[in-house]
C-alpha positions as CSV (number, residue, x, y, z in Angstrom):
1,M,106.7,95.5,107.3
2,T,105.7,91.6,106.9
3,A,109.2,89.9,106.5
4,K,107.1,86.8,105.3
5,R,106.2,88.0,102.5
6,W,109.4,89.0,101.2
7,V,112.1,87.3,99.3
8,M,115.5,88.3,99.9
9,L,117.6,90.0,97.6
10,I,120.8,88.5,96.1
11,A,122.7,90.9,98.4
12,L,126.5,89.6,98.3
13,V,128.0,91.9,101.3
14,T,131.2,92.9,101.6
15,L,132.0,94.6,104.6
16,L,134.6,96.6,104.2
17,G,137.6,96.8,106.9
18,M,135.1,95.0,109.2
19,G,136.6,91.6,109.0
20,M,133.2,90.3,108.6
21,T,131.7,87.5,106.6
22,G,128.0,87.0,107.3
23,C,128.2,83.1,107.9
24,A,126.4,81.8,110.9
25,G,130.0,81.1,112.7
26,G,131.1,84.0,112.4
27,P,132.2,86.9,115.1
28,Q,128.8,87.9,116.4
29,S,129.5,91.7,116.1
30,I,132.4,93.7,115.4
31,P,132.9,97.8,116.7
32,V,132.4,100.1,114.0
33,T,136.0,101.8,114.0
34,N,135.7,104.3,110.8
35,P,131.9,105.1,110.4
36,S,133.4,106.9,107.0
37,Q,134.1,103.8,105.5
38,R,131.1,102.9,103.1
39,L,129.8,99.0,103.8
40,D,129.4,97.7,100.0
41,F,126.1,95.8,98.9
42,D,125.5,94.2,95.3
43,A,121.7,96.7,95.4
44,F,122.9,99.3,97.6
45,S,125.6,101.2,99.9
46,I,125.7,103.2,102.8
47,L,127.9,104.4,105.8
48,P,127.2,102.7,109.5
49,P,126.0,105.3,112.4
50,N,128.6,108.0,112.5
51,G,128.3,107.6,116.5
52,E,130.1,106.6,119.6
53,N,129.6,102.5,120.6
54,W,128.4,101.4,117.7
55,S,128.5,97.5,116.5
56,V,128.1,95.8,112.8
57,V,126.1,92.4,114.2
58,N,126.3,89.4,111.6
59,P,122.8,88.9,110.5
60,A,122.7,85.4,110.4
61,V,121.7,85.5,113.9
62,F,118.6,87.3,113.2
63,R,117.6,85.8,110.0
64,Q,115.1,83.1,111.7
65,Q,112.9,85.6,112.9
66,I,113.6,88.7,109.8
67,P,114.4,86.8,107.0
68,D,114.5,89.9,105.0
69,L,117.5,91.2,107.2
70,L,120.3,92.5,105.4
71,V,122.4,94.3,107.5
72,I,122.1,95.3,111.5
73,F,124.2,97.8,113.7
74,S,123.6,98.0,117.6
75,K,125.0,100.3,120.2
76,T,125.7,99.6,123.2
77,V,123.8,102.3,126.1
78,T,126.0,103.9,128.3
79,P,125.6,103.4,131.4
80,P,124.8,99.6,130.1
81,S,120.9,99.0,130.0
82,R,119.6,95.4,130.1
83,F,116.3,97.5,129.3
84,H,117.7,99.7,126.6
85,T,118.4,98.6,122.9
86,V,118.8,100.5,119.8
87,T,119.8,99.7,116.5
88,A,120.1,100.6,113.3
89,T,119.2,98.5,110.1
90,V,118.6,97.8,106.4
91,R,115.6,95.2,105.0
92,G,115.5,94.1,101.3
93,G,113.1,92.1,99.0
94,R,110.6,91.8,96.7
95,L,107.4,93.7,96.6
96,P,104.6,91.5,97.6
97,N,102.2,90.2,95.1
98,S,99.5,92.5,96.1
99,A,96.6,94.6,93.8
100,G,97.3,98.3,94.1
101,S,99.6,101.0,92.8
102,R,102.8,101.3,93.7
103,T,102.4,104.0,96.1
104,E,99.8,101.8,97.8
105,L,102.5,98.9,98.1
106,L,104.4,101.7,99.7
107,Q,101.8,102.2,101.8
108,L,101.4,99.2,103.4
109,L,104.9,98.1,104.1
110,A,105.8,101.3,106.0
111,R,102.6,100.6,108.1
112,N,103.1,97.1,108.5
113,N,106.2,98.5,110.7
114,F,103.9,99.9,113.4
115,V,100.4,98.2,113.0
116,Q,101.6,94.7,114.4
117,T,99.5,91.6,114.4
118,E,100.8,90.6,118.3
119,Q,98.8,92.1,120.9
120,R,101.8,92.9,122.8
121,Y,101.8,95.8,120.3
122,R,99.7,99.2,120.4
123,P,101.0,101.8,118.3
124,V,100.6,105.4,119.8
125,S,101.5,107.5,116.8
126,F,102.9,107.1,113.8
127,N,102.8,109.7,110.7
128,I,103.5,108.3,107.1
129,A,104.6,110.7,104.1
130,P,106.0,110.7,100.6
131,D,109.6,111.8,100.4
132,K,112.6,112.0,97.5
133,T,115.4,112.0,99.7
134,L,116.7,108.6,98.8
135,A,114.7,107.6,95.6
136,P,112.1,108.8,93.2
137,D,109.9,106.2,94.9
138,C,109.6,106.6,99.0
139,L,107.9,106.7,101.8
140,R,109.2,108.7,105.4
141,Y,108.0,106.7,108.7
142,D,107.9,108.1,112.3
143,G,106.4,106.9,115.1
144,V,106.3,105.2,118.5
145,I,104.8,101.9,119.6
146,E,104.2,100.0,123.1
147,D,105.3,96.8,123.7
148,R,104.1,94.9,127.3
149,G,105.6,91.6,125.6
150,V,109.1,91.7,125.9
151,P,110.9,88.4,126.9
152,G,111.1,88.5,130.5
153,Y,109.5,91.3,131.9
154,P,106.2,90.6,132.0
155,G,103.8,93.7,132.5
156,S,106.3,96.1,132.2
157,L,105.5,98.3,129.3
158,F,108.8,98.9,126.6
159,I,108.4,102.3,124.4
160,W,109.6,101.6,121.0
161,D,110.7,104.9,118.6
162,Q,111.1,104.3,114.8
163,H,112.4,106.5,112.0
164,G,112.9,105.2,108.8
165,F,112.7,105.1,105.1
166,V,110.7,102.4,102.9
167,C,111.4,102.7,99.0
168,L,111.3,101.2,96.0
169,H,114.7,100.3,94.1
170,P,114.5,102.7,91.5
171,Y,117.0,99.9,89.5
172,V,115.7,96.9,90.5
173,Q,112.2,95.7,89.3
174,E,109.8,95.2,92.1
175,G,112.7,95.2,95.1
176,A,112.0,97.2,97.8
177,I,114.4,98.4,101.0
178,D,113.4,99.5,104.3
179,I,116.0,101.4,106.4
180,Q,115.0,102.6,110.1
181,Y,116.6,103.5,113.5
182,S,115.0,102.3,116.6
183,Q,115.2,102.1,120.6
184,R,113.4,101.0,122.8
185,W,113.9,101.4,126.2
186,L,111.9,100.6,129.5
187,Q,108.6,103.1,130.7
188,G,110.5,105.7,133.1
189,E,114.0,105.1,131.7
190,Q,115.5,108.1,129.5
191,P,115.8,107.6,126.0
192,L,118.8,108.6,123.8
193,L,119.0,111.3,121.5
194,L,119.5,110.0,118.2
195,E,118.9,112.2,115.9
196,V,121.9,112.9,114.7
197,E,123.7,109.6,114.7
198,G,120.0,107.9,113.2
199,E,119.4,110.6,110.6
200,S,123.1,110.4,108.7
201,F,122.7,107.2,109.0
202,L,119.6,106.9,106.9
203,R,120.6,109.8,104.2
204,S,123.7,107.9,103.4
205,L,121.9,104.9,101.3
206,V,123.3,105.1,98.2
207,F,120.9,102.8,95.3
208,K,123.2,101.0,92.8
209,Q,122.5,99.9,89.5
210,L,123.0,96.1,88.9
211,P,124.0,95.1,84.8
212,D,121.3,92.6,85.1
213,H,118.4,94.4,86.2
214,Q,116.1,96.7,84.7
215,S,114.7,100.1,85.8
216,P,111.3,99.9,86.3
């Protein structure tokens, strides 16, 4: 999605048991030691990915590049690889000011995960479909992008695999959430089997009703 067009939701993060404050001067990452312990935000809660070698990363590290980032997890690949990155993220904000129905706006946000403006990216495949698993107004997306512009690797082809949901918040007027897990690897490397860990992370999202907000 186009992060610059979003205004961030006010979300007070209480990363229970993680020792994470979310401030720019805090630790950059903390290992996830208890994946059954919920991370509680103002507008939603989630469970960390349920697997080995996951850490919760200070989102302030990425806020300049991704201003709507609310929480990010990173998985250490074994054996270590400089080419392979695995993340699970939640991004949130208000719907962009654009004409169209709620469904059309959701489709726009979902498609923007794959239709990138930079020439380094080329969509290989993507599928977007309605899915009410998380909330009444949600789209599921799955797709693959080729990335030929990873810094430090000129001319190398990376594969970027993404899976997630974009949903209208059922209790916050014009609020939206994008939750996804993804991995990017150098062509020729072996991707991880992330479906079990990733899908449980996606389906752990629970929306919360805020007392000062009205339902759409």
